[in-house]
N, C-alpha and C positions, 0 to 999 in steps of 0.2 A: 633777650633784648640784644640789638647790635651796637656795641660800642663804637667800633671801626669797621670803615668799609675801603677795600682795595679792589679798584677795578683798573684791567688791563684788556687792550686790544678788543675794546668792546666799542661798538658804533663808532662814536668821534673822539672817546677816550684812548689814546696811547697809554697815559698810565695816571689814575684818580686815587688818592688815597685822602679821605675823611676821615678826623680822629675827633674824640670827644664827642659822640653821639649822645645824644639825650634820649628821652621817651618821646618828644616831640621835638621836629627838627623841621625848619622853616628853608627850602630853596627858593630862591628866587633870583631872577636874571633876565637878562634881554630876550628877544626872541632867538631861536635855532643856538642856543648855547649849551645846549646837554641836559636841561631838566626833564624832559620825558624820557630820555635815553637813561638817564639817572634811577627813574622810578620804574621802567621796564627793566635793567639790570636786578632791582631789588625784588621786583616781581618772579622774575626766572628763579633768581637764588630763594625766596620762600617757597617756590614750588619743587624745589630740589629739582632744577633743571628738567622739568616734565616738558616733554616734547609739545603736548596738545596745548601749553602755555604758549609755548614760542608759535606755533601755527595760529593761536587767536591773535599774537601782538601782530604778525605778519598780517593778516585779514583786515584786522582794524585800521593799519595803515595802510590798505590796499596793495599791499607788495604781494598779490597772488602769482607773479611771475617769477616764482624762485626755483632752483633746482633741486628736485625732489632727492636727487642723490645725495646733496649736501646741504640740508635745511639751516644749517649755521652760516652760511655765507653771508647772507644780509646783517646778521649780528657782529661781526667781527672788523677791526679795523686793520686793514689791510697793506697800510702806507710802510710798515716797517716790514713786513715779510717779503 
């Protein structure tokens, strides 16, 4: 079980820290605030950063025009870099 989650430079998150997670957690918010990005981060983490999971996420988001040299580009927040 994950008790705490730290996400950095992922999608729209520069830094996100969620502590005191329980067995069941509810994430709610307005449209385009990061709920799906949070779930995608958890899915990638649970798949041990498996490349096929990342490709599947890009396909489902219809982001097929990615750079095959650097598949990770669509996942990172580049505002700080």
